[in-house]
C-alpha positions, 0 to 999 in steps of 0.5 A: 500500500502506498503512503498517503500524499502529505500536504506541504506543511506536513512535509515541512514538519517532517523535515523539521522533526528530522532536523531536530533529531539530527541535531541530537535532540531525543525528545521533540514535541510536534504542535499542530491544531486539531484537524491539522493531521498530527496522526498522519504526520507521525504515521509517516514517521513510523512508516519510515522507521519500520522500513529501517527495521525499528520498533515503535509504540504509540501511547494514547489515553483512550479507546477512541484514539486507539481506533483512530490511530490504527486506521491512520496507520493502516492508511500509511501501510502500517498494520499495528498491534494493540496493547489494551484490555479487550484486544488480542495481543500480536506482539510480533508486529513492529508497531504497537498502539498502547493504552497508557493505563495498560502500559502502567499496569505492565511495567515489567513486560513493556513492548520494546521500542526504538521510537515512542510516539506520545499522542496528546502529550500535554498529559505527559507530566503525570506520574504514570506518564513519566514512569512509562517514558522513563522506561524507554531511556534510549528511545527517540520520543516524539510528542504530539499535541494541539495544546502544549499548555498545562494547568499545573504550572509546568511546561513541557520543557521538563520532559522535552528538548525541542518543538516543531510548530507545524502550523497555527490555526490561523494558517490552517484556516487560510489554507482551507485545512480548517473551516472559518467559524462564527463565535457567539457568547451568551449569558453565562453562570455566576461563578463568584462562589466557585472555587479553583482546584488544580487550576480549574473550577471546582467540578461540584460547585461548577455543576451547581452553578450551571445546571439551572433552568435558565442556563439549560433552557437558554442552551436549547433555545439558542440552538433552536433559533440559530443552528437548528438541525445542524450537527452539534457537540455539547460540552456540559459540566457533569453527568447530571448537567448533560442528562438535563440538556439531553432531555431538553433537546429531546423534548424540543424534538431533536435526536440527542444522546448523552454519553460519558465514561460509564456508557457501555462500549456498544452504546458508545459506538452506536452513538458515535456512528449515528452522529457521523451518519446523521441519525443523531443530531446532538451529542452531549459528552462528559469527558469523552469527546474533548480529545481525539474524536474525529467527526468532520461533519460536526458544525456546532460546538456548544460550550456549556461548561466554563473552564480555566484551562486554555487547552481544554477550551481549544480542544473542545472548539477544535471538534467542529473546525475540521472541513467536510463536504457541504460545510462552509463554517462552524458555529461556537455557542459559548454559554460559559464565558470561555471565549471572553476568558481565553480569546478566539481559537485562532488567536496568536499564542505561545506554543513553546516548551516553556509556555505555561498558564502564567503566560496564557491565563486570564488577566483582569482588566481595569474597567476604569483605566484599562490596566491589566493585572493578575489580581485586584488589591485586597480592598478590591481596587485597581493597583494602577488607578485605585478605582473600585473593581469589586466590592471590598472583602468586608462587603456582603457577597452575592448569593451562592449558586445553590440559591438560584435553582428556581429561576424561570427561563429568560431570554439570553443575550447573544453577542456576535464576534464584534460584540465579543471583541468590543467587550474584550478590548476593555482598555480601548476608548469607548466614551459613552457609546454602548454595545448592543448587548450593554444597551440591552442589559441596561434596558432589562435592568431590574429595580434591584439591580439598579439599587445594587449599583447605586449602593456600589457607587455610594461605597465608591464615593465614601471610599475615595472621598469623591464629591456627593454629586459623583453618585448621581452623575455616574448612575445617570451615565449608565441608566439615563436617569437620576437615582431617586430611591426611597429607603424602602427601595434599598431595604435588603439590597446588597451593593453590587460586587462590580460595576454594572457596565464597564466604565469608559477608559481614561485617556493618558 
C-alpha cells in the first residue's frame, strides 16, 4: 500500500522533526491544531522507521484514539498491534498502539521500542506518564499535541528538548485545512462562589452553578433559533448537567444522546456512528469527546461548561473546525464565558516548551483605566488607578449558586464576534457609546439591580472621598436617569460586587 500524499506543511514538519533529531535532540514535541493531521504526520514517521527495521509504540489515553490511530496507520501501510484490555495481543508486529493505563499496569513486560510516539502529550507530566517514558531511556520520543499548555504550572520543557510548530490555526484556516467559524457568547453562570482546584473550577460547585433552568433552557433555545438541525457537540459540566440538556433537546424534538465514561462500549459506538451518519443530531459528552474524536461533519460546538484551562477550551472548539463536504463554517455557542476568558481559537499564542498558564491565563482588566493585572488589591481596587473593581472583602457577597435553582427561563443575550471583541478590548476608548448587548442589559435592568449599583457607587464615593454629586452623575451615565430611591427601595439590597457596565477608559 502506498503512503498517503502529505500536504506541504506536513512535509515541512517532517523535515523539521528530522532536523531536530539530527541535531541530537531525543525528545521533540510536534504542535499542530486539531484537524491539522498530527496522526498522519507521525504515521509517516513510523512508516519510515519500520522500513529501517525499528520498533515503535504509540501511547494514547483512550479507546477512541486507539481506533483512530490504527486506521491512520493502516492508511500509511502500517498494520499495528494493540496493547489494551479487550484486544488480542500480536506482539510480533513492529508497531504497537498502547493504552497508557495498560502500559502502567505492565511495567515489567513493556513492548520494546526504538521510537515512542506520545499522542496528546500535554498529559505527559503525570506520574504514570513519566514512569512509562522513563522506561524507554534510549528511545527517540516524539510528542504530539494541539495544546502544549498545562494547568499545573509546568511546561513541557521538563520532559522535552525541542518543538516543531507545524502550523497555527490561523494558517490552517487560510489554507482551507480548517473551516472559518462564527463565535457567539451568551449569558453565562455566576461563578463568584466557585472555587479553583488544580487550576480549574471546582467540578461540584461548577455543576451547581450551571445546571439551572435558565442556563439549560437558554442552551436549547439558542440552538433552536440559530443552528437548528445542524450537527452539534455539547460540552456540559457533569453527568447530571448533560442528562438535563439531553432531555431538553429531546423534548424540543431533536435526536440527542448523552454519553460519558460509564456508557457501555456498544452504546458508545452506536452513538458515535449515528452522529457521523446523521441519525443523531446532538451529542452531549462528559469527558469523552474533548480529545481525539474525529467527526468532520460536526458544525456546532456548544460550550456549556466554563473552564480555566486554555487547552481544554481549544480542544473542545477544535471538534467542529475540521472541513467536510457541504460545510462552509462552524458555529461556537459559548454559554460559559470561555471565549471572553481565553480569546478566539485562532488567536496568536505561545506554543513553546516553556509556555505555561502564567503566560496564557486570564488577566483582569481595569474597567476604569484599562490596566491589566493578575489580581485586584485586597480592598478590591485597581493597583494602577485605585478605582473600585469589586466590592471590598468586608462587603456582603452575592448569593451562592445553590440559591438560584428556581429561576424561570429568560431570554439570553447573544453577542456576535464584534460584540465579543468590543467587550474584550476593555482598555480601548469607548466614551459613552454602548454595545448592543450593554444597551440591552441596561434596558432589562431590574429595580434591584439598579439599587445594587447605586449602593456600589455610594461605597465608591465614601471610599475615595469623591464629591456627593459623583453618585448621581455616574448612575445617570449608565441608566439615563437620576437615582431617586426611597429607603424602602434599598431595604435588603446588597451593593453590587462590580460595576454594572464597564466604565469608559481614561485617556493618558
